[in-house]
Phi, psi and omega in degrees: 000145187241165171220131190283114186289345178297332185246015180287138173253089190299135173077352182260132177257114185259006181246134176279122181274123176270163179298142179295148178086006177300139179298146179302129186292156177301144182265110175283132180287123182282152175271357180279115176272161176305140180292328181195166177303142184296327177298325178290319177302312181300314181299318181291320180294318177299320177302320177294314184299319184274356177285338178057035178289148179150148179216162179064024179249174178273118192238011183233165183295123179054030178060026179265120180303337178271356181286171183278145178294145177228160177301152185298332181290350173291328189244346182225134180281346186214158172228133182272177187291347175264008177071018175278144179250351193257052178272140173263147185245142171300128186102345174235058186300130176088351180274133177274322187220130180232137173210173188228078195298317187298310181286311184297322177297320181298310181287329177295317178298316176302312182300314182292319180289322177294322177297319178300316178300318183289320191249339188080007183279111182291351173301330177299318178291321178300313181294317181298317180293320180299317180294314181296317180299319181294316179295322178299331179280348188234063182248172179297152182305140186300331183273356177292157174302318174255060182275161177064025179252148176290146176284148176271341182225146175224130180230130181051042178065015175247131183292135182098192179089200184062209178288344174294329187063238178270002189266167169232172181247111182293350177284340184276324181305320178294333174298313179293322179300321178298324179287328174298321178293322175301315181291323177298317181297326181282316190259335186075008181286119184294338179300327180287318177293319178300318178298321178294319179297318179298318178296315182298317182296319180293315182292322178297323182285340184251005177298135185287154174236167178138211182285183188298333181284345184241325190298120176100357183253180173230153173290166182278317178232130177220150173280119187298330184298315187228359177085012176301127183274124177251346170207129195270305197267134165214140174266002188273070179256357184299318177300324178295319178300312181294317183297312181288334172298313178296316183293321178295319180294325183281326188253341187074013184288124176290333178295315179296319180296318179293323177298315176301311185296322180290321178295318179294319178297323178297317180299315181291329185270353184237274182294343180259001185253117184302333182274354182278147176292344180260016182302127181058027177268083178268101194204149173093073177226327193277142182273334192262036178224143172289161175305319181294327183286336184238349178296128182086359179247117185286166174218171187275336202296303186290332176299315178295320179292332176292320177301315179298319181292324176296319178294329181282314187269332172052059172291168179303131179078014184299329184298309181293323180294317179299318179295321179297316178299315179298317179298320181293319178292321180295320180297329183273320196235348185279129175250114186255323188255202183295136178212123184298337179289330189244354178058226181279357189273067178227160003282153174218169175236145183276159183289302184193172187296323183282346180212082188281072176238144176272126177242165179289325179296310182293319184289318179289329173297317178298313181300314178302316185294315183290329175292319176299314182295320178302315180287324181295332181257028176302135180065014174258134181298344179277351177299136184241117180300333181294335177300311182294317180299314180296316180300316180292320178294322179294318177298321179296317180298319183292336183293350179272009192274019184254295195235033186296332181264007178075020178239171174052049184278054179231016175097348183294152175269146169292175182282314185227164174291338175299333178297340183285337182245352177203160177279067185288324187213146181252010184253157163242115180279130183302326179297327177296322179291315179299313182292328176301314178297309184302309188282324177295323177294322177293320181294319178292331175291324178283329181234081187300338177299339179279346179277155182302137184274345183253009183237167176250129178212136171284114182280321185204147176214133183272357175233155179298140179263113181282340174207148177217131179215133177242083179294151185284331187247127168082289187279136177288306182200149177224130184208162177229143178251149176299122181088349175093321182273162177167172175231132181226152170238126188232127175281129182228152176284351178188172180301140181289151173289323179196156171236121188240129177241120180053040176084000182245132178293128173278144181286148171281132184258160179271352179210162178307140183295136177233070182086359178257131180296133180152187181220152179225131180256118175274100186296323182296319181272344185068037184234130171261132178252127190234136168234132181217150178259344179226169180203179005287169185246138175237123174254117189244159164263184174277112189273342184282133177254006178288126181307132178078003184266033174289122183305333181285346186266356178147244193310154181221159176272134174266122186245137174222127177257146178224143173273110181272001172097160177296147179251000184094157180056031177087348183282146180225139178258136177239125177273138180232118178249128179234133176278343175209157182295152178187168177277131192246135169244130183222122190226143178253132177236156167275178187284354173268002179087010181274134180296128179253309182204146175253114185273324179218138180225093179070027179276140181281133172233133175288165175299144178131196183255133183227160174231127180246137183253128168261129184279001177088007181252155177271187185292340178268006179083009180269151176294130172285147180296147175300142180152193183267137179229159179254129175250126180242133179237154178213134172222120189062237176254008181268134185230141172212162178212158178209161177259143179232158177247123177256127182229129176245000000 
């Protein structure tokens, strides 16, 4: 997260700090309605991000004219309304281009992968991989004490610099490591797992020891070569806790588990402990500030992430502690009523004490967090209805962040909510765009009524999706999870005709699945909840258009698939036998369950024997590798599958 130094009021605290533990203020209902549906905002912002618009910026690898072109967000944290990338900032004298690769890559990867889940657009995976691959190529020297870690700052296409100087921020590598694990689960590429292991090993080896104030933490800024500390305190240890939790589960490493436990113990014993001098000290996240400019000045980011971690890990007393953290952050940064800087666009939350501006990233993070807490405390007397009201109103205010001044009509978000009432800033920070995508998708998953009612979208999945496809005809969605098992929540325009996992119909359940394979449709929310032990999964509508041919009403088509053998030049013949006519779906998968090609989508076939030819290419027109593939067919509610051999 960034803060624009052009408008910084150094040393001045413009926020009145209320006593910690203040009750959450009443939520005034705002008159600001959403500017447009959130799904439309997300789609437009993604359109801007993948357009790669920008000029006068550094666009090649390591500023080498022979290097490969990369998207502008790799080298510049912002683009102004004239599409220039080469702005110099006060506080960065002489720098042409400044960016923050470790953090921005992490939220960018999340945004692109979440978009892929939501839309089925594989461009999201391509972009996420491109960003991760580039950061993996630009890490600290392997022989450094803090080697193989992503840099937190990049200046003039050279890693490091800015206010970091020669230092990096150890709180950012675990954020990036978590995204490497997401990519590994989707792609199976060992380079991503190897990168995560390298990050974990370095952080485990450099975790501090000592008394309760030190044991289990890391400094905020260190020189990677020798570990010289240039800024000491950060409360942002939650990504490390999550990262080492994942690494311990995957590897069984007791070192990783101990690293996680010590980091979590530090959080509970310091910013969460009333007797600690660091109680409620949520501080140390931003890259574009000197230690003197931000030491002692709190920010919102790690406090919100602590609330999420408390809801996830649920230690004794987590409910009261989460509410206390929220109250302390709200007292410092929440703007509920009239404010000349923001006009009617409230409620919003401010970034931090040193730069009291409301941004879309901070406000949407706040909205997401209070909605999560509201749901986590369902049927608990401590649940506060104002959390939900404030979260929804804040999301509505943020939806106005694109074109209020009639400029930048390409989907980009402005930098701050102040931009909506004055020409406060001429930039669009890429992190604001990434976070807009990330948090609106999370908010629609928490509040499905905000998602489109006539479309199909996977709102949430607890396992990585190795493939996602939303065909236009007949089938609602088809996807595969890493390992086959998983739980998903999917927004649908109506109850599904069937949910099929690995070719077998899952039963419809009378209640949401709780470890039992099957599906339950919440008609009020328009959401199907699915639990499956195998995959891939197909969620279908009724594809037959023959009058009276509703599978629930009686007759069915008997379907049989046969492998008729390779035809040469990569082509393969598949035999299809039908005892009665019907609309046919025929799909090719690899043996990991990843979609390769769709041969038929709701095409009518008469009763009898047919032969369908696969030309051996995938959906991008590339030759599929020689080997064994799975062909799955469906007509009505009848399903069959066969294996085929492709030889080139």
